[in-house]
N, C-alpha and C positions, 0 to 999 in steps of 0.2 A: 077263785080260779082266774077271774078277770084281772084281779090285782097282781097275781103272780105273772100272768101273761104280759101285763104292762111293764112290770119290773124287769122281766127278761128282755123285753124289747128295748128298754132304756139302756141296759148294760151292753146289749148287742150292737146297738146303732148309735150310741151317744158319740158326740164329736170329741175326739181326743186332741189334746194340745200338740202342737208341733214339737218334734224332738229338739232338745237344746242344741244350738249350733256349736260346732267345735270352736275353741278359742283360736283367735288369729295366731298363726305361727305354730300351732300345736303339731307335734310330730306323731303321726299315726304309725304305731309299731306293727311290723309283720313278723312272722315266725317261720322257722324251717327254711325251706328253699326259697321262700318269697322274701326273706328278710333283706338280703343285699340288693336285689332289684328294686325293692321299695325304697331303700335308702338312696339308691342312685336316682330314682325318679324324683325324690324330694330334694336332693341336692340341685337338680336341674329345674326346680320349680320357678314359676314366674314371680312368686312372692319372695322378697328379700328376707323377710323374717323367717320364713320356712327354710330357706337355703342356709341361713346362718345357724339356726337351731339344729339343723341336720348335721352341719359341719361340727358343731359342738359335740353332738352324739358320736360322730365318727372318731373324734379324738379319743374317746373312751373305748369305743367298740374295737378300734384298731389294736388294742392290747391283746386281742384274741386273733391268732394267726388264721383261724378258720374264716373269720369275718374278712380279713384282708384277701384271702384266696377268693372268696365269693365276690368281693368288690372288684377284684381284677377281672373276673368273668363278666361283671356288670359294666365294665368300661370306665370305672371311676378314675383309674390312674392316668387317663388322658384328659380328664376333666379338671382334676385338682391343680395341676400346674398353671392352667389358664386362669383359674380363680385366684391364684396368688398375685395376679396383676389387675384384679378388679378395682374399680374406683371406691368401693366400700371397704373401710378399714377392717371391720370385723370379718368380712369375707376373706380378705387377704390373710388376716391373722390366724383364723381357724383352719383355712385350707392349707396354709404352710405348716401349721402345727400337725395336722393330720399326715402330711407328707413325711414329717420327721419319724413318726411311728411306722409308716408304710415302708420307708427306706431301710429300716432295721431288719425287716423281714425279707427273706430270699424272694418270695413271689412278688411282694410289693416292689422291691428294688428292681427286679428284672422287668416288671411291667412299666415302671417309671422310665427306665432307660430305653425300653422299646418305644415308648411314647415320646422320646427325645425331650424328656422333662428338663434336663440341664440347659438346653438351648432356650427353652421357654422361660426358665427361672433366671436367666442371666440378668435381665433388667431389674429383677426384684432386689438385687444387691444394692440398688440405689433408693430403695423404698424409704420414705420419710419416717417410718415407724421402726424404732429399735427392736420391738418385739417381732415384727415381721422379718427383719434382717437376721435376727438371732435364729429364728426358725429355719430360714433359708440356708444359713451356714450349717446348722445341725443336720438338715436334710442332705445337703451336699456332702458333708463329712461322712454320713452313713452310706450314701450312695457310692462314694469313692473308696470304699474299703476293699473292693475287688478290682481285678484287672479290667473288666468291661466298664465298670463305673469310672475308673481313672481315665481310660481312653475316651470315654464320652465327654468328660470335662475338658480334656486336652483338645479334642476335636471342636468343642464349642468355644474355644478361645479363652479359657479361664486362667491359665498360668500368669500371663502378664497382668491381668485384672486383679488377681489375688495378691500379687506382689504389691501393687498399688494399695489395695485394701488393707493389707497387713500393716502398712505404714500410716495410712490416713484414716482408718476406721476409728470409731470411738474406742477408748481404752477397754471398756467392758466386753467389746466384741472382737478385739484384736486377737485374743487367744484362739477363738473359733476360726477366724480367717486364716491364722497360721496353721491350724490343724488341717484345714482343707488343702492349703498350699503344700503342706508336708506330704499329704497323700498324692497330690499331683506330681510332685518332684520325683516320686518313685517310678514314674513312667519316663522313658528316655526322651521322648518328644516334649513332655511337660517340663523336664529339667532344662533342656536346651532353650525352650521358649522363656522360662523363668530367668535363666542366666542372662539371656539377651535383654531382659527387663531389669537388670541390676539386682538380681536376687540376693547374692552374697553381701554386697555392699549395704543393702537395706536391712538384712538380718543382723549384721554387725551393729548397725545403728540402733537396733532395738535392744542391744545388750547393755547400753549405757546405764550408769548409776541413776537411780530415781525412777526407772521404769517399773511397772507392776511386776510382781514375782511371776505371775502366770505368763506374762508376755515374755519375760526373759527365758523362762523354761521352754515355752513352745518355740521361741526363736532359736534356742540352742539345739533342740531336737531336730528342727527343720534344717539347720545348718549342718548337723551331723549327717543327715540323709543326703543333702546336696553334695557334701564333701567326699562321697564315694567317687565323685568325678574329680580327676586330677586337675582340670582347669579350675574348678571351684576351690580346690585347696590353694592353688597359687593365688587366686583372687583374694581369698581370705587372708593369706599371709601378707600380701601387698597392702591390704587395708587394715592392718593392725589387729586382725582377728585373734591371733594367738595371745597377745597382751590382754585383750578384753576378756577372753575366756579364762585366762590365768587369774585375773582379778576376781571373777565370779567363783572360781574354784576355791579361792582363799577366803572369800568374805560372804558369799551368798548363802541363802538357806539350803537345806539338804536337797530338796527336789531340784533346785536350780544348779547346785554344785554337781550332782550326778549327771544332769543333762549337759552341762558345760564340759565336764570331763569327757563325756562321750564324743562331743564335737572336737575337743582338743586332740583326742586320740586319733580321730579320723584325719585331721589336718597334718599331724606330725608323722604320718606314714610316708611322707616324702622327705627327701634330704633337707630341702629348704625349711620345711616346717620343723624338723627335728633340731636344726641348728638354731632356729629362732627360739624354740621352747627351752633350750638348754643354756641360754644366756644367763649370766649371774642373777639379773633382776627377776627373770621368769622363774628360775629355779628356786629362788628365795620365796616367791609368792606361792609356789606349789608345795614346798616342803613345810611352810609355816601355817598351813591352813588349820 
């Protein structure tokens, strides 16, 4: 009996080892209604490693609209744009990537616009990282697919900036810059601001031979949208736009040809454009494609 009592006492009162500490930067998952608040808490952690790892998780979790809705309630959409300007490259990369997914979703996009994310993200277009800039362009493209998003970009001063970026950005990102620019020109104020920044002249410059196919296509699409405006049509005609587009229609790949034809049709809806397009040289280029 004494031996049994001693054995029970040992098992009851023995010193247990300390629990193994969590690995540094490990993300502790929560479930149900606590999931999104927990993610928001960890995104704002004092630990850089925890913040970055949580942002990585968000990039995957934001494929689920329910998680985006919960993150909106947790205030994440006002946090992510600021993190896209962080001094740490991984923080900028993954926060901007998370915004790409968030801006595809109605709730996420609305919350980002309410938080004035386009204004905050403006400086990120000059980020030294191609990956960060790519994410920013994609997020802006997603955010500007609706009227409120387009107005937000116009109010934040994007039109002139995007005209410059469409010309001077690296070739791999030029199509994305043009896509955002195209969205912005659908707003009257955005088109006027872009025209003042030599939109049409720069777009025609991007149609020249030797430019990447994607650049020529996006430039043609944007030019077609811009040329809904009569002033843009006249500028295009004066800057040899009809000739450039006719060359693309006759020689370029299918995607570029269709986009160039759309722009050409828009320009030639005025008398000056029609007379230019029906000159013998232009007619030959169009009929021999």
